N, C-alpha and C positions, 0 to 999 in steps of 0.2 A: 431431656436436656443432655447434650453430648459434649459439653465443655470438659476439658481435661487439664487445661493449663491454669495453675493458680495465679492470682494477681499479687504482685510483690511491690511494696511501698517502702521507700527510704525516708524515715522521719527527719533526716537531716536536709532533705531536698524540699524546697518550698512548694513546688508543684505537686510532689507526691503527698505532702501534708494536706494540700487542698483537696486532692482526689480522695484521700483517706477520709477526710471529713464528710465529703459527699457520700461516700460509701456507708459510713456509719449512720447517716440520716436517711438512707434510702430504704431501710427495712430489710436489706439483703443480708445483714449480719444477725445470725440467730444465736451465736455463742462466741464468747471472747475468752481467750486464754493468754495470760501474760506471766510467763515464768522466767523472764530474762535474767533477773537477779540470781536465781538458782543456776541457770546455765552459765553465767559469768563465774560463779563460785566453783562450779565443776570444772570449767576451763582453767581457772587459776590453779586448782588442785592438780589437774592433769599435767600442767607445766611444771609443777613443783611437788612431785610425789614425796610424801612423808614430811612435807613442810607446810608453811602457811603461804598460800598463793596470794598474789597482789592483784586484786580486781582493779584498783586504780591504775596500775601499770597497763592493763588491757585497754581501759577506756582512754588512756593517754590524753586526758583533758577534755574529751568529748562529753558533753552533758548526757546523763543517762537517758533523758527524754529523746535525744537525737541519735541514740546508738541503736544498732541492730536493724531489723526489718520487720514490717508487718506483712503477713501472708494471709490472703483471703482465698478460701476454697469455695467457689461459687456453687458447686454441687451439694455442699453440706451446710453452707452458711456460716462456717467457722472462720474466725479471724484470730490468728495466732502470732504472737511476737517471738522472734527468733534472733539468734546471733547472725551477724552478716556472713556472706558465703564462705570466706576463708576460715574464720574461727569455727563456724558451724561444721564444716567438713572435718576440721582438725579434731574437734571434740567428739563428733558422731563416730568417727573411725578410730578414736584413740585406743580402743580395746583391741584393735587389729594388731597393735605392736606387742612383742617384737616379731610375731609371725610374718607381718608385712611391715617393713621399715618405712620411715618418712620418705626416703628417696624412692622406694618402690611404689608407695602410694601416689607420689607425684607422677611417676611414669604411667600408672594405671589411669590417672585422671586425664591423660592425653590419648587414651585408647577408645576407639569408636567401634561398637558392635551392633550388627544388625540381626534381628531375630525374625525369622519367617515362620509363622504358626504360633499361636498363643494359647494352646492347651498345655502341653508340656512346656511350651515356650513361656507361659505365665510364670511357672516356678523358676525357670532359668532367668527371666528378666528380673524378677524380684530378688533372687539370690545374688545376681550380679550387682544390682543396685544396692542391696543391703551391705554387701561386702566392700563396696566402693571399687569393684574390679573393672569399672569402665567410667569414662567421663561423659559419654553420650551413648544413648541407646536408641536404635531405630526399630520400631515395631511395625510388623506388617501382618495383617490377617483380614479377610473379607467377612468373617463369620461373627455371629453374635452369641452371647452366652445362653445355653440351654440348661434346663434342669438336669439333664443326663450328663452334663459336663461337671456337675458339682460334686462328683465323687473324687475329683482330683484338682479342681480349681478352687482356691480359697476366695469365696465371694458370698454375698448375702442374697437371700431370695429376692430382695428388691432389685438386684442387678440383672435378673433374668431379662433377656431381650437387649441388653446393653452390648455395644460393640466390644469385642475382646480387646482391641487396641485401646479403646477409651478406658475400659476397666483396668488394664495393666498400668496405663499412664497415670490414672488417678491414684491407684494403690502406691505407686512409687512416689508421686508428688506428696503424698501424705506423710512420708517419713524423710523425704529429701526434696524440697521444692526447688532447689537450685540445680539438680541434675539435669543435664541436657537430654531432652526427649523429642523425638519426631515420630510421626505415624503415617502409614500408608494403608489404604483400604485394599489389601491383597497385593499380589505380585503377578504380573503377566508380561508378555513380550513387549508391551508398550511402556512399561515403567521399571523393568528389572535393572537397567543401567542406572536409572535415577536412584533406585534403592541402594545400589552398590556405591555409587559415586557421590551421592548427596547433591546439595545445591543450596541456594539462598534460603529456602524454606525448610530444608531437611537437614542442614548441618554438614559436617565434614564427611569425606569419603570413609567407607568402612575399613577397619583394620582386620576384622574377622567376620565371617558369615556363619550364623547358626541356623541350621535347617531343622525345623520341627513341624513342617507342614505335611498334610496328608496327600496332596496331589502329586502323583508320580511325574506328571508333565512339568510341574513347577520345580520339583527336585532336580530333574535333568536340566531345565532351563537355568536354574540358579548356578549349577555347577559349570555349565558351558560358559556363562558370562563371567563367573568368578575366576575360572581358569584363564579366560581372555584378559581379565584385569589383574591377574595374579593375586587373588585373595584366598586365604585359607578357608576351608569349609569344615564345620564340625556338626555332628549329628548324634543325638542320643535317642535310643529306641524304646526305653522303658521296658525292655525285656532282657533279663540277666545283666542289667546294668551296662549294656553294650554302648561304648563311646567310640565313635568313628571320626577319624581325622584325615583330611586330605589337604596336604600342604602344596596347593597350587602356587603359593607365593615362592616356594623354593623349587618346585618341580612343575614348570608350566606345560610340560608335555605328558603329565601323568594322566592315565586313562581314568574316566569317571568311575566312581565306586570301585576303585582298585582293579578295574578290568573285569568285574564280575557280571556286568549286565550289557556290555556294549555301550556305545556313546549316545544312542537315541532311544526314545520311547514315545510312541503315539498311541495312547490308550484312552483318549478322551479325557474330559475334565472330571473333577470330583475325587472323592476319597476311594479307598480300596473296595468298599462295598457298594459303589455307585455305578450305574450303567446297566446295559443289557447283559445277558449271560456271557456272551463272547467277550465283552469288555471286562467283565469281572474276572473271567478266566485269564485274560491277558495280564491284567493287573496282578492277580495272585501269582502268576508264574514269574513276573518280573520282581515282585516283592520278595518271593522266596529266594531268587538268585541274589537280590540286593542284600537280604539279611543273612544269607547262607543257611539254608535249611538244616544243615547238620549241626548248627550251633544254637538254634533258637530253643527256647524252653519247651518242655512237654506241653504245658498249658497253651502256649501260643501256637504250637503246631496243631493242637486239637482245635483251636479257634479258627484256623484257616479252613478246616474241614467243616466247621459248623457255621461259617459266615453265610448270612442270608437264609439260614435255616432256623437255628435256635438263638442266634445272636445277630445283631444288625450291624455291628461295627467292631473295629479293633479294640480289644480290651486293654484297659490301662488302670493300674492301681495307684492310689495316692502315694503310697510308700515308694513305689518305683519312680513316680514323677518327681517327688521331692529329692530322691537320690540322684536323679538326672540333673536337677538344678544344681546340686552340690558338685557333682563330677564335672559338669560343663563349666561351672565357675572356676574350679581348680584348673581346668584345661585352658580357659581364657587367660587366667592369671599367668600361667606358665608361658603362653604365647606372648603376652604383653611384656613380660620381664625377660624374654629371651632365653628361657630355660629350654632344655631339649624337649621337643614334642613332635616326634616323627610321625609320618603318615602311617596309618594302620588302625587296627582295632584292638581295644582292650575291654575286658569284662570285669565288672565289679558285681558279682552275682550275689545279691542280698539274700535270696532264699537259701542258697548253699552255705554262705558264710555264717549266718546266724544259727545254723544247726551244727556247725563244726564244734567239736570239743578238743581243745589242745591242752597238753600238759602245762601246768603253771610254770612261769619263768622262775629261775632261781632268784634269790633275794637281790643279788647284785645287778640283775637286770641285763643290760646290754653287754655286747662283747667287750671284753677288756683285755689288756695285754697280759700275757702269761707272767706268772710270778717268776722271780729269779729262782733258778734251780737250788733246792735245798741241799746241803751237804749230805753225802751218803753215810750210812752207818759204817763206822770204822771196822775194818776187817780184823778178825781175831788174829792175834800175834802170839808166837811162842814166848815172847818176852812180855810179861804183864806190865801194865802201867802202874807205877807205885802210887800209893795214896797221896803223897805230897804233890805229885804232878797233877792228879785229878783235882785236888784242893786248889791249886794255883789256877788251873784252867776254869774251874767253876766260878772263881771270882773275876778272872780275866773277861769272860763273856758277858759280865754285867756292864761292860763299858758301852758308851754310846757309839752309834754309827749312823751315817746319813741314810735316811729312809729305813732305819733299823735293818739294814741289809746284812749285818754281821759278816763282813767280808774277811774272815780269818780262818786259819787252821793251825793247830798246835801239834807238835811232834815231841816225843820223849825218847832220848837216846843218850846213853853214856852219861847219865846224871845231868843232862842238859835239856832245857826246854827250848825248843825252836818255835819261833813265831813267824808264820808265813802268810802272805796275802792270798785270798781267793779272788782273783781278778774278775772272774765271771760274775760273781755276786756283787762285786764292787763297781760294775759298769754303770756309768751315768753320763748322759749326754751333756750335762752342764759341767762335767769334770772329765773330759776325754782322756786326760793323761793319768787318771787314777790317783791324784794327789790326796783326795779325801780318804782313800783306803789307808794310806800311811798315817793319816790323822787318827783314824779309828784304831789302827794297830798301836799307835803311841798311847792312846787312852787305855787299851788292854794291858800294855806293858806296865803302865803306872799302877793299874790295879794289882798286877802280879807283885810289884815292889811292896805295895801296902799290905797285901795278904801275907807275903813272906815275913815282913816285919812283925805281923801279929803273932807269928810263931818264933820270934826271936832270931830270924834269919835275915841276912843281908842279901838282896838280889843284885848280882853283878850283871849289868846289861852291856852286851856288845852289839852296837847297831850295825846292821847290814854287813855281816861278814861275807855274804854272797848276794848277788843282785836280786835273787828270788827269795831271800830270807831277810825279814825285817829286823830280827834280833835273835841272838842266842843268849839265854839267861842261865846262869849258875847261881847256886846259893851257898852261903857260908855262915857260920854262927857269928853273933855279935850285934844284931840290930836291936834297937829299943822300940818296943811296940807302941803304937799310937791308937788307943781305943777310940778316940774321937774321929780320927781319919777312917778307921775301919767301920765305925757306925755310919759315917756319912756315905761311905762306899755302898753299904748295903741298902741304904734308904734313898740313894740318888735316883731322881726321876726327872723327866722333862715336864716342867710346870707350864701348861698352856692356859690355865685359867687366868683371867685378867689380874688377879691379885690386888693388893692395896699399895698405892703410891705413897712413898715417903722418901725423903732424901737419904742418900748414903752418908754414913758418918765418915769422918776422916780416917778412923781406924779401919773401917771396912774397905775403903778405897786402897789404903796402904796394904792390907792383907791380900786383897785380890791382885794388886799389881805385883806383889812379891811372889805370889803363886805362879805368875806367868814367866818365871825364870826360864831362860832358854828360848823365849819368844818375846813378843811385844804386845802389851794390852793398852788400848786407848778406850777411855770411858767418855760417853756423852751424857752429861747430866741434864740435858734438855731434850729428852727423847722424842717429844712431840714434833720436833723439826725433821725427824726421820720417818714419821708415820706415813705420810703420803708417798714417799719414795719407795718404802718397803711394800706398801699396799699395791702400788702400780706395778712393781716387779712381779708380785704374786699373780696379778691379773694376767700379765703377759705370759707367765709360765703356764697358767691354766689354759690359755687359749691358743698358744702356739702348738701346732699338731705334734711335733716331735717331743716337746717337753711335756705336753699333756699326756701322751701315751706312756711316758716313763713315770710321770707323777702318779697316774692312776694305777700303774703297775706296782707302786709302793703301797697303795691303800689296800686294806683288807676289810671286806664287808661282812665277813664271818670270822670266827676265831681262827688264828693261825700262829705258827711258831715264829714267823718273821714278819717284816713289813709293819705298817702303822694301822692299827684297827681304829675304827671310828670312835669307839668308846674312850680312847686315850686322847682324843683331840679337843675335849672340853668345848664342844660346839654349843653355841646358843640354841635355844628352842627353834625348831624348824629348819636349822641349817644342815642337819644330817640328810634330810630329804633333798635339799638343794644340792648337796655334794653328790648324792646318788645320781641326780639328773645331769649335773655338769660332768660327771664321769663318762657320760655317753659321748663318743666322738662327734656324733651329729649335732648334739646340743652345743658343744664347745665350738664347732665349726660355724654354726649359725650365729652365735654370739660374736665370734670374731668378725664375721662378715658384716654384722650390724654395727661394729664398733662399740659393742656393749660390754657387759661384765663388771660394771661398777660395783656390784655387790661383792665381787670376789676380792675387793680391796678392804672390805669392812673388817675381816678377821684380823688383819695386821693393825688396822687403825684402832680397833677396840682393845687389842692386846697391849699395844704401846700406850694407850691412854691410861693404863694402870701401872706402867713401868716406872721404876725408880731411876733406871739408867739403861742405856744401850751400850754394849761392849763390842769392840772390834779386836779380834786376836789376829795377829799377822806373824809369819815366820821369817827367819833371818834371810833365807835364800830359797831357791827353788830345788834344792837338793833333797833326795829322799830322806837323808838323815835329819835335815832341819824340819821336814814335815813330820817325821816321827817324834822329834823333840817337841814340836808344836802340839802334837796329840797328847803328850804327857802333860804339857802346860795346860791344855784345855781341860783335862781331867782334874788337875789340881785346882784350877779356878772353879770348876763345877762343884767339887767337894767343899771348897772353902765357902762358896755361896750357900750350900746346904747347911753348913755349920753355923752360918750367920742368919739363918732363917730367910734366905733369899732363894726364890725359885728362878732357875735358868731355863730359858726357852730359845733354842737356836732358830734364827730367821735368816738362813744363809742364801736364800734364792737370789737376793739382790747382788751380793758380791760375786757369786759364781757366774751370773749372767754378765756382769760387768767384765769379768775376766775373759769371757767368750768373745767379746767384741774385738779383741786384738789378735785373734787367730782364725784358722779355717772353720772352727765351729760356728762362727758368726754367720755362715751361709744359711743356717736354718731360719734366720730372722728375715722378715720382709723389710723393705726399705723404711716403712713406717715404724715398725718395731725397733729397728736399729737406731733410727733417729731419736725415738723416745728414750731408748736406753742410754744413748750418749748424753742426752740432756739430763736424765736422772743421775747418771754417774757424776756429772759435773756438779749437780746440786748436792749429791751425797758428800763429795769431798769439800764442799763449803762448810759442812757440819763436822765431818770426821776427817782429820788430817790424813793425807795420803802417805801410807807407810813406805819404808824403803824396800821391804820384801813383800811377797804375795800375801793377800788377805786370805785368812783361813777360816774364820768363824765370826759371824755377826750374831749377837744374841741379846736377849732382853732379860733384865733383872727386875724382879718385883717381890714384894713381901709375900711370903707364903700364907695363905688364908685357909686353904683346904688341901687335903692330901691328893696327890696325883696318882692316876692308875699306872701300874708298872707296864712296861712293854714286854711282850712275849720273848722267849729265848728258844733257840734250837737246842736239842738235847746235847749235853756235854759229849757223850760218846760219839756223836756225829761229827765233832770238830777236833777230836783228840785221837791220835794214832801213835802206837808204839813203833819206833824206828825213825830214821832220818827222813827229812823231806826229800822229794824227788827233784834234785837240782843237778 
């Protein structure tokens, strides 16, 4: 029996129901399988990952008895109930995503591939069909299955003698009865154009030709006609993983086989080992030129010598054939999706690769941006730095800074402490003008004031006496120490754990607002209204190439003196591994291309779910002095929160990206990203009032439930120098 097409019945169609009844009573059904309910549940789950899918929504009012299709396989007597074609393809290929997106799978479904030769071609056809890399396959071979083929063709011994086209078509139909299949009994001058161009019985014209046949004459014939019709030809040889591509669709004058053999070959019919001695010699000579004798494996070279003596035909291993199916499918997918696939040869040498031993990759994996340069060790000075200066700086560097960049340097000269920015370490694409550097310096100045008071000294701060000096600080007796403030300074942390939500008291609100003196603090007591906005901004930052590069540059995957180490992020189980993967530029780029990354919003959503409030700190104007004052206010708010048992967690990505929209920095955003950010900004200001001055810090407040890990700090000696700053 040579049937290879399954019979498909629609239970919603009266005529199909009648025919199905006749089939059931005919005795041709030997086994029935009905798993439609399970398929519907799986489909619903795939459409709603992590949730409860709605099967009723899929049925859309259609009675279950009339939904789906019944598929009969005449060669095995099986009758199977399946989802209808569209949902079936959707669910069967669901695990392709996101390696292949919905849009890409739709493009692949419109791609038609012809395969000439079904030994290696069997693996190619099955892999293409399994992956959904084509919507129609045209299979051509004149041969039948022999026992000696079964070292590389997956078949049962009961299939011996079966046409290879029928075997492959049946195998495909048994996992996808809806895929378009057409077959030809071999290829010759009389039907090669029919193979390429299709027709009423054969389906659409080919978009790509795969040559896996043995006949040299057919190989040349296929290429002549494919070149005339401008169809690309691909070939896999099962030796050293050689994949050959000839883009006749782009290069209609390209010589056959890259000019290695000439344009014609008349060596008689049959495979390489068929014919008289002269024919065999001609075939071997052409085959060696075709394959490039300098590039073939040692074993294949030896096989040419032994052909007709100790071996009867071309040797092929199952592992090489399976590899060929995989590489050919990847190549077809690239062609169909318009990815670069130039003419030429490439080698995926399995024998060599599995023997290679390469050094293990570092923990952080892929290439990542270089860290910000750390401050150099201070040069020894003839004027020693007094203990008071070292004490003040040791407390100053405990201040927070964006990305834990620590963008500061301190100088001691003439009983004065000079606070200067390190603009290189403070560089940030979201803050091109370096405003956040002054914010961090303001926090460091506030720490100096508190530390000085602990010794009974009043710190007198002169802001920006010079453009490149943020502050000059002198001390004088007379301050009243605050043990509570000093204790809060020493235990201040960034609290990223979700915490416990409870409303702020009126007293807490009053104390936090008072601490913001010199700036402005707005509190949102309905933080959930901001969760989606903040999460969406985090996603955009992760996936935008420029911002991703910088964000990953802040992360530390091993202990370091600066940056943000993973152990301080309080990540949920499994998310550290996800961060390591998303840190790879190729992964981020792929997610961006797919419009994915929804998981990147979860961190903000989960954090805000446990928040008591969200706070927005803004400064009075865009002057450096007001940003410095804003930094002092930020630190006072942070320390007041610590004293109240509230954890503060900066979530500034949103407001800094909103600020980028109004300047040249917006050029890094795509039109889609820009439009989304404008919409998010409008929503943000529906919740948070738009302040008169620049927004400086967006943060979350939550009740502290567990201690937070401290951020690392660069050595004090590396940021403290005797002498005046170079200005």
